N, C-alpha and C positions, 0 to 999 in steps of 0.2 A: 595484430598479437592476443591471444586469447588471454579471456578476464580468468589469471590463475590463481584464483583461491574461490574459497566458502564463502569467506569473510570479506569487508572489506578492507583493502590493500593499498598501504602507502609505502613509498618509497622513498630514499634520499637523491634527488636529482643532483646535488653538487653545489647547489645553489646556494647562496647564506642568506636565509631570511632573519628578520626581525620583529618579533612579537609586538602586537601593538594590541591596545584593551579596544574592545568592540563593545557593541552594544547588540543583542540579540532580543527582539519580542516574541512571544510566546503568545498566540492567540489559541484561547480554550485549555487553559493552565490549570484548570481546576483539576484535572486528575493528577493527583499524588504520584500514583503507579507511573504514570508517563513523564511526568518534570521532572521527578527526583531519578528517573533512569539518565535524563538528559543531562543536570546538575550532577550525577555521579561521572560521567564521559566526559564532561567538561572539566571536572576537578583532576581528574585521571590525565588530561591533556594539558603538560607545562605551558607550550605555546600558547594557550588562550587563558594562561592567568590573567587576571583584571577585567575581566569581561565581566559587563553589566546584563542581567538579567529582568527583562520587564515583563511581568507577568499579567496576564490581562485573562478577565474569564467573566461571563455575564452574572455568574453569582461573584460578587466582590469579597465574601466570607471566605468562599473555600478558595480563592487567589489568597488570600491573607494568611489562612492557613497553610498552602504551600509554600508562601514566602517563608513560615516560620519552621518547618520543616526543613527547606532547603537550607536555612541558615544553621540549623542544628546539624544538619548533614556535614556543610562544609566545616564547622568548627571541627566535628568528631573526627574528619581524615585530613583535616589541615590544608584547606583549600585555597583558592584565592578568587573570591568570584563576589557579586555586589548584585543586589535583589530590589524592585520596587514595585510594587502593584500599582499597574496602569487603571485608571479609572474607567477609561474608553479605549478604544481600537484605534483611537487616531494616536493617543499616548503612548500605546505601545510600539506604534510603527514611527512614531516621530525620530529623527536621527538614528535610527537603526541602521546597522549594516544588513542584519539578516531576519527575517521575520519566519517563525515557523507557525503554519496554521495547522492545527490538530482538530480545528473546530469544526461541527456540522451544526444543522438547524435543529436537530432532533425532530424534523417533521417525519408523521407517522401518517402516510396518505396511500392510495390505492397503487400497489405494488412499483410498478417503475417513476410512476407519478409524483411520489414523495420525493423523486431526485430532481425534479426541479427546482426546488427550494435552495438545495444544494448548491446546484450550479451557479444560480443567480446568486446565492450569498459569496462563493468563491471568488466571482468574477467581482464582486462588490471589494473583497479584501484586496483584489490586484489592482483595482482601480485606486486603492486610496492608497497604496504602495504606491503607483506611478506618481501620484499627485503629492504626498507627502516626502517620501524618501527614494525617488526613481533611481538612485543607485543600489540601493537594497537587493539583495537575493530574496525571493521568496520560495521556501521550501515546502511542497503542499505534499502533506502526510494520511490527511484524512480522504477516506473513497467517498464517489468514485475518483482515483488519480487520474485513469484513465479521461475520463471527459472532463473532469474538474482542471487539468493541467492544459488541456486542447482549448477548453471555454477562456482560462485565463489568456491564453499566448495569442488567440486570435482574437480577443476584444481589448486588450490591453497590451502596453509595450514594457510591462512588466519581466523580470528577469525570473524564469519560472525553473524551478527543477522538482520533480514527480519523485517521492520514494516510496518503496514498498520493499519488505523483507523477504516477500514469498519465495522468490528465484534462488537467492543463496541458502535459504534457509532449505530449500527443495533437495538441491544438489547434495547440503549437509546430509539429511536424511536418506537421499539415496546411495551418497557413499557410505554410510554406515549399515543400510540392508545389504549391500553387495561385498560387506567386508574390505572395502577400500580406505587406505588413509588417505581422509581428506588434503590434507597439506599436499598429498602428490597429485591429486585431481586438478585438470585443467579446463574451463569453460566457456561457452557462449550459449547466450539464450534468449536471442532477439525474437521482438513482436510487439506485442500490445500490454498494460498493464492486467495483471489475472488474467492472461492467454500469451505464455512464451513457451517454447519449445526448444529443447536442447539439442541446437546444431550444431557444435563442438563438444566433445567430450572424449577424455585422453584421460588415461592412468600411467603414472611413469615413463608418459612420451610416447605412450600407443594408444591406439583407436579402444575405447572402453563398451563399445557398442556389442561387441560380442559376450563380453562378459555379462552384460544385461543377458544377452539371447539365452547362454548357456542356464543361466540364473531362471529364466523363463521355462526353459526347456526340463529344470532338472530339480528347483528346489519351489518354485511357485505354486503349486497344487497344496502341497505340504504346510507352506508355510501361510496360505489363504484359509485352510482348514483348521488351522490353531491360531491364529493371532488375534491378537486384540487390541487394534491400536485405538488412540486416543480420539476424540474428536477431529483433530484439526493433522494428523498423519494421513496421505493421501497418497506417498510417492511412488507405493507399490502396490497400490489397491488392484484390485481385478479393473477398479474403470482405467486407471491409470495405464494398463499395461494394455487394456483394449485399444484407447485412444492412440498407443503407441503402435499397434497394429494397422490400426485405420488409416493414421495420418504419415506415419513411416519415422516419427521421432518421438522422444519421452517427453510428456508435457510436466511442466513443472510448478512447485507452490500450489498456488488455489487452483492454479488452470485446470487440471481434472475434474472439479467440482464442477466448471464449468461448462463439461464436454456436450451436455445435452440432455435434454429433458427425460430421455428414455434410461437414465441412471436413477434416476428420481421419480419414477413413476408411483409409486406406492412403497411403503416400507418395508416391505419382502422384498422389493426390486433394491432400497437402497442398501439393505442390510448385504444381497448378496453381492454390490459392487464395491461396498465401502468396508465391510465387515461390521460386526456384531451391533456397534452401534446406530451404523446406517450413514455414517459420516457427518459433517458439522451441519449440514443442513436437514438432519434427522430432527424428531423431537427429542430423542433421548442424545443426541449430539450436542443440538442446542441448549437442551438441560444442562447436560455437562458442562457447557461453557459458560452458563448463568452461573452455577453452582462454583467454578472457578473465581469467577468475576467477585462473587459476595463474598468466598473466604478470604480473596485479597484483600477486597474492600474491611473487611473485619478486623483482619490484621492490621491494616494501614490506621483505623481507628482506635486500636489500643494503643500503636507507637502515640498516636498524637495526644491523647488522655493521660500518657505518661512520660512527663516530661524527662525522667531519670531513662527511660528504656535507650535502646542501642538501636539507632538508624541501621547500621552497618550490619546488624544481624537481620534486617530484612531486605537491605540491599547492600551485599558484600560489595568491597570497594575493588572490584575489578571491571575491569572494562568489557562492553556490549559488544556483540559484534553487529548493533546498527550504524549505519551508515551517516547518520545527522552530521555530528560532531567531526569525524574525520573530513569530512566534505568541506565543511565550515572553516577548519584548520586549510585545508589544501588552498580554498579561494582566500583564506585571509592571511594565509602565513605562508604559503608556497609549498608547504608539504604535502608535494603532489601524490597521486594516487590513481589508482583504477577502480571505478564503481558500476554498479548496475543502477541506471537512473530513469527517467521519464522527461522528454524532452521534444522540442517540434522534428518531425523527422527530416524536412529540408534535405531529401535525397538519401538520407542514410539507408532507407528500406526500400528497393527500387516496387512500383506499382500500388503503393500507400500515398494519401494525401500528404504534400509539403507542410501543410500546416496543421497536421495533425499530431498530438503526441504517441512516439513511440518508445518502445524500452528497450535500452540498447546500453551494452559497455560504453564506458566516456570514460577519458583521461582528465581528471580535473587539477588544475592549478591556481596560479594567482592571474594565469593569463584568462581564465572561465572556463567553460566546459566544452570539451571537443570530443563529439559522439564519434562512436567507431561505423564507418563505413561497411554494412553489411551488403548491400548488393541486392542482388536477388536471392530470393527462399523459395523452396521446392513450391513446384505448384500445388501438391496436395494440402500444403499448409496455407497456402494463399486462398483457395477453391474452397477447404472444407471449413477454415475458422476465419481465419485474418479478415476476409473480406466479408464473410456475412458479418462478421463483430464489428466492422468499419459503419456497414450499414446502420446498425442496431444504434451504435452511438451516434451515428448522424440523425437519426430521427430523435435520440435523447436531445442533442444541441440545439436541434432546429425548435425542438418543443419550448425548451427552456428560453430561448432567445426569443421565439415569438410564439407565447401561447396561442392556438385555437383548436374549437374543436374537431375539426373534420383531423386535422394529424391525431388528436387525441384516440380519435372515433379508428382510425385505421391503424394505431399501433396496438389498439385492443383486438381486432380482427388478425393483425399478421402477429399477435405474439406466439412465439414457437417455446416457451417456457424459458426463456432466456432469463427471464426477471425472477430472483431467488428461487430459480429451478424448480418452477412449478411444472406439474404436467401438461401436457397436449390434451386437449385444447383448452384454452382460455374460455372460450364461448362455441358453440355450436351452430351460431345465425347470428344475419345482420341487427335484428329485432333486440336478441340477446346482447350484442355488444352495446344497442344504443341502452338499453335500460341500466345495464352495467357501468356504463361512463356516467348517466345519472346520479346511479349509488355513490361512485366515485366522488363526485363533485358535491354532491351534499355531506359526506364525509371531511371534506375538504374545502373549509370557506375561504382560505387565502387563494385557491387554485380555480375557486369559481369564480373569484373577484377579478383576477386577471383574465379570465373568459367572458367575462362582461356579464357576471351574475346567473 
């Protein structure tokens, strides 16, 4: 059955459920923006009343600030939640029913190679959960979700769900652009996180791809001539439509950004494919993103420094379309629903490794997570996009598990602009690759130590 909404959808199964008090550990809770969004959705979910939220961050003062804001917010809207600041990761995990990992290492290294620190950290978190609270669910939301959840489930026995809002936000943007009522759109977009394509797309029960084709034929050129998308609006860009022509399916969410180095070779090229800002991966797009973060941070500091200010003015008491809280509610209380999740393949998509995470629609209930069996995807999608992405991921995963100079050099030599969408080639000779590897290692002492100095 298609995933029939652009937001998380829950349903009444007819079963009688009894709400119970649960504990949610949040690792990387120092972001007031993220944590208060989570608190808001928890407050607005009556079946999760009485929940304890354990806030953990390496910056304990920030975690304490978030706790104080959260308590103010709950009092303001009349919720029923408890908060604690965990001094260690183990404290946040202990006796938890759910652990949300929004943290990363903050490593800034050589393009793809900084990812090694995050992947190793994500596995450490999963191992802690397996050791301390083996029945807890780990909800992984910090990137890279694809490689991260794959490493966590391969290396541990933790129950892992990876979440990303890109697919349903992409469908919502597509529906608005085509003038379709979102509630009447049904869709499926399987694949790998940040690499998902719309395999099922109907409007009022009819195939909606002809509507997209008519838009491309009659309206696209005028739209591209006049539109001014924000940094994160990719869905009807020239890049997205060109990938539709190449693959035969429309890419969703962040997928258009990863379509190939040829969309990012220089600033003029980025503007051609992604609009006046050049998309998220341009200097202007990135600056816009940073500016919005700073503006939001300043707004949060104003609220923190003025205890009399209204938090609902910043975070209105309206549920978001994020999936975390509805999934927690489904697993804890049986308020079942369909969601877009990242879970081990185990035969859901034919031709991809069974122990690799795939992004698929899933039915989530008190019984667990049941992914939709997709079967065989079109050859064009597999050969052009998914299988090359699998190889890239396996190299990153292999390097994180067993760092060695040979694989690092091979990754530099074979880079095709897949990391941070940089233009091809990364290097033009073997000697240049060796020199660049030495430079990267000189900038990343932790990685150098893992490679033996």
